[in-house]
PDB file with one MODEL, atoms N, CA, C and O in Angstrom:
MODEL        1
ATOM      1  N   MET A   1      90.492  79.180 102.761  1.00  0.00           N
ATOM      2  CA  MET A   1      90.537  79.513 101.339  1.00  0.00           C
ATOM      3  C   MET A   1      89.676  80.751 101.098  1.00  0.00           C
ATOM      4  O   MET A   1      88.622  80.915 101.712  1.00  0.00           O
ATOM      5  N   TRP A   2      90.130  81.604 100.212  1.00  0.00           N
ATOM      6  CA  TRP A   2      89.411  82.844  99.924  1.00  0.00           C
ATOM      7  C   TRP A   2      88.236  82.563  99.004  1.00  0.00           C
ATOM      8  O   TRP A   2      88.301  81.702  98.126  1.00  0.00           O
ATOM      9  N   THR A   3      87.181  83.293  99.221  1.00  0.00           N
ATOM     10  CA  THR A   3      85.990  83.059  98.412  1.00  0.00           C
ATOM     11  C   THR A   3      85.868  84.044  97.267  1.00  0.00           C
ATOM     12  O   THR A   3      85.161  83.774  96.296  1.00  0.00           O
ATOM     13  N   THR A   4      86.544  85.187  97.360  1.00  0.00           N
ATOM     14  CA  THR A   4      86.500  86.148  96.258  1.00  0.00           C
ATOM     15  C   THR A   4      87.893  86.698  96.017  1.00  0.00           C
ATOM     16  O   THR A   4      88.759  86.625  96.889  1.00  0.00           O
ATOM     17  N   ILE A   5      88.103  87.239  94.852  1.00  0.00           N
ATOM     18  CA  ILE A   5      89.390  87.859  94.529  1.00  0.00           C
ATOM     19  C   ILE A   5      89.647  89.051  95.449  1.00  0.00           C
ATOM     20  O   ILE A   5      90.794  89.319  95.806  1.00  0.00           O
ATOM     21  N   ASP A   6      88.596  89.766  95.835  1.00  0.00           N
ATOM     22  CA  ASP A   6      88.772  90.917  96.719  1.00  0.00           C
ATOM     23  C   ASP A   6      89.306  90.484  98.083  1.00  0.00           C
ATOM     24  O   ASP A   6      90.182  91.139  98.648  1.00  0.00           O
ATOM     25  N   GLU A   7      88.781  89.391  98.604  1.00  0.00           N
ATOM     26  CA  GLU A   7      89.275  88.870  99.881  1.00  0.00           C
ATOM     27  C   GLU A   7      90.710  88.376  99.743  1.00  0.00           C
ATOM     28  O   GLU A   7      91.534  88.575 100.635  1.00  0.00           O
ATOM     29  N   HIS A   8      90.995  87.737  98.628  1.00  0.00           N
ATOM     30  CA  HIS A   8      92.348  87.240  98.373  1.00  0.00           C
ATOM     31  C   HIS A   8      93.353  88.387  98.323  1.00  0.00           C
ATOM     32  O   HIS A   8      94.405  88.319  98.959  1.00  0.00           O
ATOM     33  N   VAL A   9      93.036  89.426  97.580  1.00  0.00           N
ATOM     34  CA  VAL A   9      93.930  90.588  97.490  1.00  0.00           C
ATOM     35  C   VAL A   9      94.101  91.223  98.863  1.00  0.00           C
ATOM     36  O   VAL A   9      95.209  91.618  99.225  1.00  0.00           O
ATOM     37  N   GLY A  10      93.030  91.325  99.625  1.00  0.00           N
ATOM     38  CA  GLY A  10      93.124  91.863 100.971  1.00  0.00           C
ATOM     39  C   GLY A  10      94.058  91.059 101.848  1.00  0.00           C
ATOM     40  O   GLY A  10      94.828  91.623 102.625  1.00  0.00           O
ATOM     41  N   GLN A  11      93.993  89.741 101.727  1.00  0.00           N
ATOM     42  CA  GLN A  11      94.879  88.876 102.495  1.00  0.00           C
ATOM     43  C   GLN A  11      96.332  89.077 102.083  1.00  0.00           C
ATOM     44  O   GLN A  11      97.224  89.106 102.931  1.00  0.00           O
ATOM     45  N   ARG A  12      96.569  89.215 100.790  1.00  0.00           N
ATOM     46  CA  ARG A  12      97.940  89.431 100.292  1.00  0.00           C
ATOM     47  C   ARG A  12      98.481  90.781 100.774  1.00  0.00           C
ATOM     48  O   ARG A  12      99.658  90.893 101.119  1.00  0.00           O
ATOM     49  N   ILE A  13      97.630  91.792 100.796  1.00  0.00           N
ATOM     50  CA  ILE A  13      98.048  93.101 101.314  1.00  0.00           C
ATOM     51  C   ILE A  13      98.394  92.977 102.794  1.00  0.00           C
ATOM     52  O   ILE A  13      99.381  93.553 103.253  1.00  0.00           O
ATOM     53  N   THR A  14      97.595  92.236 103.533  1.00  0.00           N
ATOM     54  CA  THR A  14      97.869  92.035 104.958  1.00  0.00           C
ATOM     55  C   THR A  14      99.210  91.349 105.163  1.00  0.00           C
ATOM     56  O   THR A  14      99.979  91.747 106.038  1.00  0.00           O
ATOM     57  N   LEU A  15      99.501  90.332 104.375  1.00  0.00           N
ATOM     58  CA  LEU A  15     100.791  89.646 104.489  1.00  0.00           C
ATOM     59  C   LEU A  15     101.954  90.601 104.210  1.00  0.00           C
ATOM     60  O   LEU A  15     102.946  90.611 104.939  1.00  0.00           O
ATOM     61  N   ALA A  16     101.822  91.400 103.154  1.00  0.00           N
ATOM     62  CA  ALA A  16     102.878  92.356 102.808  1.00  0.00           C
ATOM     63  C   ALA A  16     103.018  93.419 103.888  1.00  0.00           C
ATOM     64  O   ALA A  16     104.131  93.803 104.248  1.00  0.00           O
ATOM     65  N   ARG A  17     101.892  93.893 104.403  1.00  0.00           N
ATOM     66  CA  ARG A  17     101.913  94.918 105.446  1.00  0.00           C
ATOM     67  C   ARG A  17     102.605  94.420 106.709  1.00  0.00           C
ATOM     68  O   ARG A  17     103.445  95.113 107.283  1.00  0.00           O
ATOM     69  N   LYS A  18     102.248  93.222 107.130  1.00  0.00           N
ATOM     70  CA  LYS A  18     102.858  92.653 108.337  1.00  0.00           C
ATOM     71  C   LYS A  18     104.342  92.385 108.137  1.00  0.00           C
ATOM     72  O   LYS A  18     105.145  92.606 109.044  1.00  0.00           O
ATOM     73  N   ALA A  19     104.707  91.910 106.956  1.00  0.00           N
ATOM     74  CA  ALA A  19     106.122  91.657 106.666  1.00  0.00           C
ATOM     75  C   ALA A  19     106.933  92.950 106.717  1.00  0.00           C
ATOM     76  O   ALA A  19     108.111  92.943 107.072  1.00  0.00           O
ATOM     77  N   ALA A  20     106.288  94.054 106.357  1.00  0.00           N
ATOM     78  CA  ALA A  20     106.959  95.360 106.388  1.00  0.00           C
ATOM     79  C   ALA A  20     106.886  96.005 107.770  1.00  0.00           C
ATOM     80  O   ALA A  20     107.478  97.062 107.992  1.00  0.00           O
ATOM     81  N   GLY A  21     106.164  95.377 108.702  1.00  0.00           N
ATOM     82  CA  GLY A  21     106.018  95.937 110.041  1.00  0.00           C
ATOM     83  C   GLY A  21     105.185  97.207 110.064  1.00  0.00           C
ATOM     84  O   GLY A  21     105.415  98.098 110.881  1.00  0.00           O
ATOM     85  N   MET A  22     104.223  97.282 109.170  1.00  0.00           N
ATOM     86  CA  MET A  22     103.399  98.477 109.019  1.00  0.00           C
ATOM     87  C   MET A  22     102.009  98.242 109.590  1.00  0.00           C
ATOM     88  O   MET A  22     101.458  97.151 109.441  1.00  0.00           O
ATOM     89  N   THR A  23     101.444  99.231 110.230  1.00  0.00           N
ATOM     90  CA  THR A  23     100.074  99.124 110.737  1.00  0.00           C
ATOM     91  C   THR A  23      99.090  99.467 109.627  1.00  0.00           C
ATOM     92  O   THR A  23      99.459 100.063 108.615  1.00  0.00           O
ATOM     93  N   VAL A  24      97.840  99.083 109.830  1.00  0.00           N
ATOM     94  CA  VAL A  24      96.778  99.424 108.877  1.00  0.00           C
ATOM     95  C   VAL A  24      96.633 100.940 108.790  1.00  0.00           C
ATOM     96  O   VAL A  24      96.420 101.491 107.710  1.00  0.00           O
ATOM     97  N   VAL A  25      96.750 101.601 109.927  1.00  0.00           N
ATOM     98  CA  VAL A  25      96.620 103.066 109.963  1.00  0.00           C
ATOM     99  C   VAL A  25      97.724 103.720 109.135  1.00  0.00           C
ATOM    100  O   VAL A  25      97.462 104.631 108.349  1.00  0.00           O
ATOM    101  N   THR A  26      98.946 103.255 109.312  1.00  0.00           N
ATOM    102  CA  THR A  26     100.066 103.813 108.549  1.00  0.00           C
ATOM    103  C   THR A  26      99.882 103.554 107.059  1.00  0.00           C
ATOM    104  O   THR A  26     100.114 104.442 106.238  1.00  0.00           O
ATOM    105  N   LEU A  27      99.465 102.341 106.710  1.00  0.00           N
ATOM    106  CA  LEU A  27      99.237 102.016 105.300  1.00  0.00           C
ATOM    107  C   LEU A  27      98.166 102.928 104.714  1.00  0.00           C
ATOM    108  O   LEU A  27      98.337 103.461 103.617  1.00  0.00           O
ATOM    109  N   ALA A  28      97.077 103.108 105.429  1.00  0.00           N
ATOM    110  CA  ALA A  28      96.005 103.986 104.944  1.00  0.00           C
ATOM    111  C   ALA A  28      96.523 105.398 104.731  1.00  0.00           C
ATOM    112  O   ALA A  28      96.218 106.028 103.718  1.00  0.00           O
ATOM    113  N   ASP A  29      97.303 105.898 105.678  1.00  0.00           N
ATOM    114  CA  ASP A  29      97.858 107.246 105.552  1.00  0.00           C
ATOM    115  C   ASP A  29      98.798 107.356 104.357  1.00  0.00           C
ATOM    116  O   ASP A  29      98.763 108.345 103.625  1.00  0.00           O
ATOM    117  N   GLU A  30      99.638 106.343 104.161  1.00  0.00           N
ATOM    118  CA  GLU A  30     100.588 106.355 103.036  1.00  0.00           C
ATOM    119  C   GLU A  30      99.875 106.320 101.682  1.00  0.00           C
ATOM    120  O   GLU A  30     100.309 106.951 100.719  1.00  0.00           O
ATOM    121  N   VAL A  31      98.783 105.576 101.631  1.00  0.00           N
ATOM    122  CA  VAL A  31      98.032 105.445 100.376  1.00  0.00           C
ATOM    123  C   VAL A  31      97.117 106.645 100.147  1.00  0.00           C
ATOM    124  O   VAL A  31      96.745 106.946  99.013  1.00  0.00           O
ATOM    125  N   GLY A  32      96.760 107.326 101.235  1.00  0.00           N
ATOM    126  CA  GLY A  32      95.893 108.492 101.111  1.00  0.00           C
ATOM    127  C   GLY A  32      94.420 108.152 101.137  1.00  0.00           C
ATOM    128  O   GLY A  32      93.602 108.829 100.514  1.00  0.00           O
ATOM    129  N   VAL A  33      94.084 107.086 101.870  1.00  0.00           N
ATOM    130  CA  VAL A  33      92.680 106.708 102.023  1.00  0.00           C
ATOM    131  C   VAL A  33      92.352 106.688 103.512  1.00  0.00           C
ATOM    132  O   VAL A  33      93.251 106.705 104.352  1.00  0.00           O
ATOM    133  N   SER A  34      91.072 106.652 103.829  1.00  0.00           N
ATOM    134  CA  SER A  34      90.672 106.607 105.227  1.00  0.00           C
ATOM    135  C   SER A  34      91.005 105.238 105.823  1.00  0.00           C
ATOM    136  O   SER A  34      91.195 104.254 105.108  1.00  0.00           O
ATOM    137  N   ARG A  35      91.067 105.210 107.122  1.00  0.00           N
ATOM    138  CA  ARG A  35      91.310 103.941 107.816  1.00  0.00           C
ATOM    139  C   ARG A  35      90.197 102.955 107.525  1.00  0.00           C
ATOM    140  O   ARG A  35      90.448 101.765 107.333  1.00  0.00           O
ATOM    141  N   GLN A  36      88.954 103.450 107.493  1.00  0.00           N
ATOM    142  CA  GLN A  36      87.819 102.578 107.205  1.00  0.00           C
ATOM    143  C   GLN A  36      87.920 101.994 105.800  1.00  0.00           C
ATOM    144  O   GLN A  36      87.646 100.811 105.596  1.00  0.00           O
ATOM    145  N   ALA A  37      88.314 102.821 104.831  1.00  0.00           N
ATOM    146  CA  ALA A  37      88.462 102.328 103.465  1.00  0.00           C
ATOM    147  C   ALA A  37      89.517 101.230 103.411  1.00  0.00           C
ATOM    148  O   ALA A  37      89.315 100.212 102.749  1.00  0.00           O
ATOM    149  N   MET A  38      90.647 101.424 104.104  1.00  0.00           N
ATOM    150  CA  MET A  38      91.701 100.410 104.091  1.00  0.00           C
ATOM    151  C   MET A  38      91.206  99.124 104.736  1.00  0.00           C
ATOM    152  O   MET A  38      91.499  98.037 104.237  1.00  0.00           O
ATOM    153  N   HIS A  39      90.465  99.221 105.831  1.00  0.00           N
ATOM    154  CA  HIS A  39      89.889  98.026 106.451  1.00  0.00           C
ATOM    155  C   HIS A  39      88.954  97.316 105.480  1.00  0.00           C
ATOM    156  O   HIS A  39      88.961  96.087 105.401  1.00  0.00           O
ATOM    157  N   ASP A  40      88.155  98.071 104.748  1.00  0.00           N
ATOM    158  CA  ASP A  40      87.233  97.483 103.769  1.00  0.00           C
ATOM    159  C   ASP A  40      88.004  96.787 102.642  1.00  0.00           C
ATOM    160  O   ASP A  40      87.605  95.711 102.198  1.00  0.00           O
ATOM    161  N   TYR A  41      89.097  97.389 102.179  1.00  0.00           N
ATOM    162  CA  TYR A  41      89.928  96.754 101.152  1.00  0.00           C
ATOM    163  C   TYR A  41      90.498  95.437 101.669  1.00  0.00           C
ATOM    164  O   TYR A  41      90.443  94.411 100.990  1.00  0.00           O
ATOM    165  N   ILE A  42      91.043  95.484 102.874  1.00  0.00           N
ATOM    166  CA  ILE A  42      91.683  94.299 103.447  1.00  0.00           C
ATOM    167  C   ILE A  42      90.671  93.187 103.702  1.00  0.00           C
ATOM    168  O   ILE A  42      90.989  92.009 103.534  1.00  0.00           O
ATOM    169  N   ASN A  43      89.474  93.546 104.099  1.00  0.00           N
ATOM    170  CA  ASN A  43      88.438  92.543 104.361  1.00  0.00           C
ATOM    171  C   ASN A  43      87.738  92.068 103.092  1.00  0.00           C
ATOM    172  O   ASN A  43      86.959  91.116 103.135  1.00  0.00           O
ATOM    173  N   GLY A  44      88.006  92.716 101.976  1.00  0.00           N
ATOM    174  CA  GLY A  44      87.397  92.312 100.718  1.00  0.00           C
ATOM    175  C   GLY A  44      85.971  92.784 100.544  1.00  0.00           C
ATOM    176  O   GLY A  44      85.255  92.285  99.676  1.00  0.00           O
ATOM    177  N   THR A  45      85.547  93.738 101.357  1.00  0.00           N
ATOM    178  CA  THR A  45      84.178  94.237 101.229  1.00  0.00           C
ATOM    179  C   THR A  45      84.072  95.400 100.258  1.00  0.00           C
ATOM    180  O   THR A  45      82.976  95.755  99.823  1.00  0.00           O
ATOM    181  N   THR A  46      85.209  95.991  99.919  1.00  0.00           N
ATOM    182  CA  THR A  46      85.254  97.062  98.924  1.00  0.00           C
ATOM    183  C   THR A  46      86.356  96.724  97.926  1.00  0.00           C
ATOM    184  O   THR A  46      87.471  96.371  98.309  1.00  0.00           O
ATOM    185  N   ARG A  47      86.031  96.836  96.653  1.00  0.00           N
ATOM    186  CA  ARG A  47      87.003  96.537  95.600  1.00  0.00           C
ATOM    187  C   ARG A  47      87.984  97.692  95.443  1.00  0.00           C
ATOM    188  O   ARG A  47      87.594  98.859  95.394  1.00  0.00           O
ATOM    189  N   LEU A  48      89.259  97.343  95.366  1.00  0.00           N
ATOM    190  CA  LEU A  48      90.314  98.334  95.163  1.00  0.00           C
ATOM    191  C   LEU A  48      90.298  98.866  93.741  1.00  0.00           C
ATOM    192  O   LEU A  48      90.051  98.126  92.789  1.00  0.00           O
ATOM    193  N   ARG A  49      90.566 100.159  93.608  1.00  0.00           N
ATOM    194  CA  ARG A  49      90.800 100.718  92.278  1.00  0.00           C
ATOM    195  C   ARG A  49      92.199 100.308  91.851  1.00  0.00           C
ATOM    196  O   ARG A  49      93.066 100.069  92.691  1.00  0.00           O
ATOM    197  N   VAL A  50      92.416 100.226  90.557  1.00  0.00           N
ATOM    198  CA  VAL A  50      93.717  99.803  90.039  1.00  0.00           C
ATOM    199  C   VAL A  50      94.824 100.740  90.503  1.00  0.00           C
ATOM    200  O   VAL A  50      95.908 100.273  90.855  1.00  0.00           O
ATOM    201  N   ASP A  51      94.582 102.050  90.515  1.00  0.00           N
ATOM    202  CA  ASP A  51      95.632 102.973  90.927  1.00  0.00           C
ATOM    203  C   ASP A  51      95.961 102.827  92.409  1.00  0.00           C
ATOM    204  O   ASP A  51      97.109 103.023  92.808  1.00  0.00           O
ATOM    205  N   THR A  52      94.973 102.486  93.225  1.00  0.00           N
ATOM    206  CA  THR A  52      95.219 102.259  94.647  1.00  0.00           C
ATOM    207  C   THR A  52      96.013 100.977  94.842  1.00  0.00           C
ATOM    208  O   THR A  52      96.946 100.941  95.644  1.00  0.00           O
ATOM    209  N   LEU A  53      95.656  99.937  94.124  1.00  0.00           N
ATOM    210  CA  LEU A  53      96.390  98.679  94.198  1.00  0.00           C
ATOM    211  C   LEU A  53      97.841  98.887  93.763  1.00  0.00           C
ATOM    212  O   LEU A  53      98.760  98.360  94.390  1.00  0.00           O
ATOM    213  N   TRP A  54      98.043  99.652  92.695  1.00  0.00           N
ATOM    214  CA  TRP A  54      99.392  99.943  92.212  1.00  0.00           C
ATOM    215  C   TRP A  54     100.188 100.702  93.279  1.00  0.00           C
ATOM    216  O   TRP A  54     101.356 100.395  93.514  1.00  0.00           O
ATOM    217  N   HIS A  55      99.571 101.676  93.915  1.00  0.00           N
ATOM    218  CA  HIS A  55     100.230 102.464  94.952  1.00  0.00           C
ATOM    219  C   HIS A  55     100.652 101.566  96.120  1.00  0.00           C
ATOM    220  O   HIS A  55     101.766 101.694  96.628  1.00  0.00           O
ATOM    221  N   ILE A  56      99.782 100.675  96.538  1.00  0.00           N
ATOM    222  CA  ILE A  56     100.108  99.751  97.631  1.00  0.00           C
ATOM    223  C   ILE A  56     101.276  98.856  97.236  1.00  0.00           C
ATOM    224  O   ILE A  56     102.202  98.660  98.024  1.00  0.00           O
ATOM    225  N   ALA A  57     101.239  98.314  96.027  1.00  0.00           N
ATOM    226  CA  ALA A  57     102.342  97.467  95.558  1.00  0.00           C
ATOM    227  C   ALA A  57     103.653  98.243  95.565  1.00  0.00           C
ATOM    228  O   ALA A  57     104.683  97.712  95.980  1.00  0.00           O
ATOM    229  N   GLN A  58     103.627  99.492  95.111  1.00  0.00           N
ATOM    230  CA  GLN A  58     104.836 100.321  95.086  1.00  0.00           C
ATOM    231  C   GLN A  58     105.378 100.562  96.488  1.00  0.00           C
ATOM    232  O   GLN A  58     106.593 100.557  96.689  1.00  0.00           O
ATOM    233  N   LEU A  59     104.502 100.773  97.454  1.00  0.00           N
ATOM    234  CA  LEU A  59     104.940 100.992  98.835  1.00  0.00           C
ATOM    235  C   LEU A  59     105.748  99.811  99.367  1.00  0.00           C
ATOM    236  O   LEU A  59     106.691  99.991 100.136  1.00  0.00           O
ATOM    237  N   PHE A  60     105.372  98.609  98.953  1.00  0.00           N
ATOM    238  CA  PHE A  60     106.045  97.410  99.428  1.00  0.00           C
ATOM    239  C   PHE A  60     107.120  96.913  98.477  1.00  0.00           C
ATOM    240  O   PHE A  60     107.758  95.892  98.736  1.00  0.00           O
ATOM    241  N   GLY A  61     107.324  97.630  97.376  1.00  0.00           N
ATOM    242  CA  GLY A  61     108.335  97.221  96.405  1.00  0.00           C
ATOM    243  C   GLY A  61     107.953  95.944  95.674  1.00  0.00           C
ATOM    244  O   GLY A  61     108.812  95.135  95.323  1.00  0.00           O
ATOM    245  N   LEU A  62     106.650  95.772  95.448  1.00  0.00           N
ATOM    246  CA  LEU A  62     106.145  94.566  94.799  1.00  0.00           C
ATOM    247  C   LEU A  62     105.537  94.888  93.452  1.00  0.00           C
ATOM    248  O   LEU A  62     105.163  96.030  93.182  1.00  0.00           O
ATOM    249  N   ARG A  63     105.441  93.886  92.617  1.00  0.00           N
ATOM    250  CA  ARG A  63     104.669  94.007  91.392  1.00  0.00           C
ATOM    251  C   ARG A  63     103.204  93.774  91.744  1.00  0.00           C
ATOM    252  O   ARG A  63     102.888  92.987  92.637  1.00  0.00           O
ATOM    253  N   VAL A  64     102.331  94.449  91.049  1.00  0.00           N
ATOM    254  CA  VAL A  64     100.893  94.328  91.323  1.00  0.00           C
ATOM    255  C   VAL A  64     100.451  92.870  91.257  1.00  0.00           C
ATOM    256  O   VAL A  64      99.634  92.433  92.067  1.00  0.00           O
ATOM    257  N   GLY A  65     100.980  92.124  90.310  1.00  0.00           N
ATOM    258  CA  GLY A  65     100.591  90.728  90.149  1.00  0.00           C
ATOM    259  C   GLY A  65     100.817  89.880  91.386  1.00  0.00           C
ATOM    260  O   GLY A  65     100.090  88.914  91.617  1.00  0.00           O
ATOM    261  N   LEU A  66     101.810  90.228  92.179  1.00  0.00           N
ATOM    262  CA  LEU A  66     102.072  89.461  93.398  1.00  0.00           C
ATOM    263  C   LEU A  66     100.998  89.671  94.450  1.00  0.00           C
ATOM    264  O   LEU A  66     100.862  88.856  95.362  1.00  0.00           O
ATOM    265  N   LEU A  67     100.239  90.743  94.340  1.00  0.00           N
ATOM    266  CA  LEU A  67      99.126  90.964  95.256  1.00  0.00           C
ATOM    267  C   LEU A  67      97.839  90.325  94.749  1.00  0.00           C
ATOM    268  O   LEU A  67      96.852  90.228  95.479  1.00  0.00           O
ATOM    269  N   ILE A  68      97.860  89.893  93.496  1.00  0.00           N
ATOM    270  CA  ILE A  68      96.650  89.342  92.892  1.00  0.00           C
ATOM    271  C   ILE A  68      96.666  87.819  92.865  1.00  0.00           C
ATOM    272  O   ILE A  68      95.658  87.182  93.174  1.00  0.00           O
ATOM    273  N   ILE A  69      97.799  87.234  92.500  1.00  0.00           N
ATOM    274  CA  ILE A  69      97.858  85.780  92.392  1.00  0.00           C
ATOM    275  C   ILE A  69      98.673  85.199  93.540  1.00  0.00           C
ATOM    276  O   ILE A  69      99.620  85.823  94.018  1.00  0.00           O
ATOM    277  N   SER A  70      98.307  84.023  93.969  1.00  0.00           N
ATOM    278  CA  SER A  70      99.029  83.389  95.064  1.00  0.00           C
ATOM    279  C   SER A  70     100.216  82.576  94.561  1.00  0.00           C
ATOM    280  O   SER A  70     101.203  82.399  95.277  1.00  0.00           O
ATOM    281  N   ARG A  71     100.121  82.095  93.359  1.00  0.00           N
ATOM    282  CA  ARG A  71     101.250  81.407  92.742  1.00  0.00           C
ATOM    283  C   ARG A  71     101.060  81.471  91.237  1.00  0.00           C
ATOM    284  O   ARG A  71      99.942  81.587  90.735  1.00  0.00           O
ATOM    285  N   LEU A  72     102.151  81.393  90.549  1.00  0.00           N
ATOM    286  CA  LEU A  72     102.069  81.455  89.100  1.00  0.00           C
ATOM    287  C   LEU A  72     101.556  80.134  88.549  1.00  0.00           C
ATOM    288  O   LEU A  72     102.039  79.071  88.938  1.00  0.00           O
ATOM    289  N   PRO A  73     100.595  80.190  87.660  1.00  0.00           N
ATOM    290  CA  PRO A  73     100.090  78.943  87.073  1.00  0.00           C
ATOM    291  C   PRO A  73     101.115  78.345  86.127  1.00  0.00           C
ATOM    292  O   PRO A  73     101.935  79.059  85.550  1.00  0.00           O
ATOM    293  N   GLN A  74     101.061  77.039  85.975  1.00  0.00           N
ATOM    294  CA  GLN A  74     101.922  76.392  84.997  1.00  0.00           C
ATOM    295  C   GLN A  74     101.325  76.627  83.620  1.00  0.00           C
ATOM    296  O   GLN A  74     100.123  76.469  83.411  1.00  0.00           O
ATOM    297  N   LEU A  75     102.164  76.996  82.710  1.00  0.00           N
ATOM    298  CA  LEU A  75     101.699  77.222  81.343  1.00  0.00           C
ATOM    299  C   LEU A  75     102.064  76.037  80.487  1.00  0.00           C
ATOM    300  O   LEU A  75     103.205  75.576  80.520  1.00  0.00           O
ATOM    301  N   HIS A  76     101.130  75.543  79.734  1.00  0.00           N
ATOM    302  CA  HIS A  76     101.366  74.444  78.797  1.00  0.00           C
ATOM    303  C   HIS A  76     101.115  75.003  77.403  1.00  0.00           C
ATOM    304  O   HIS A  76      99.981  75.290  77.021  1.00  0.00           O
ATOM    305  N   LEU A  77     102.193  75.147  76.665  1.00  0.00           N
ATOM    306  CA  LEU A  77     102.085  75.720  75.333  1.00  0.00           C
ATOM    307  C   LEU A  77     102.221  74.620  74.284  1.00  0.00           C
ATOM    308  O   LEU A  77     103.065  73.731  74.392  1.00  0.00           O
ATOM    309  N   THR A  78     101.386  74.704  73.291  1.00  0.00           N
ATOM    310  CA  THR A  78     101.485  73.805  72.165  1.00  0.00           C
ATOM    311  C   THR A  78     101.646  74.654  70.920  1.00  0.00           C
ATOM    312  O   THR A  78     100.797  75.488  70.605  1.00  0.00           O
ATOM    313  N   LEU A  79     102.726  74.435  70.231  1.00  0.00           N
ATOM    314  CA  LEU A  79     102.972  75.181  68.999  1.00  0.00           C
ATOM    315  C   LEU A  79     102.487  74.362  67.817  1.00  0.00           C
ATOM    316  O   LEU A  79     102.785  73.174  67.698  1.00  0.00           O
ATOM    317  N   THR A  80     101.753  75.002  66.967  1.00  0.00           N
ATOM    318  CA  THR A  80     101.239  74.351  65.787  1.00  0.00           C
ATOM    319  C   THR A  80     101.704  75.121  64.565  1.00  0.00           C
ATOM    320  O   THR A  80     101.577  76.344  64.494  1.00  0.00           O
ATOM    321  N   PHE A  81     102.252  74.376  63.595  1.00  0.00           N
ATOM    322  CA  PHE A  81     102.723  75.021  62.362  1.00  0.00           C
ATOM    323  C   PHE A  81     101.935  74.532  61.192  1.00  0.00           C
ATOM    324  O   PHE A  81     102.179  74.956  60.063  1.00  0.00           O
TER     325      PHE A  81
ENDMDL
END
């Protein structure tokens, strides 16, 4: 289980990267960051900027939210009139 949102997002990026058959080096080059920065993002030791997260999601054809949440929460709505 992930202990921080940064680690969770890093894990989700890793899953998307592997599913796309992409290396960390290639991902870093595509995003325009150093290899070390990409490793730090994936390990959750450095927080991603929103524009970087958006760029990564676009590379994989994903919505940003899919890199942030592991599953959609159930919503319980109560309407009051």
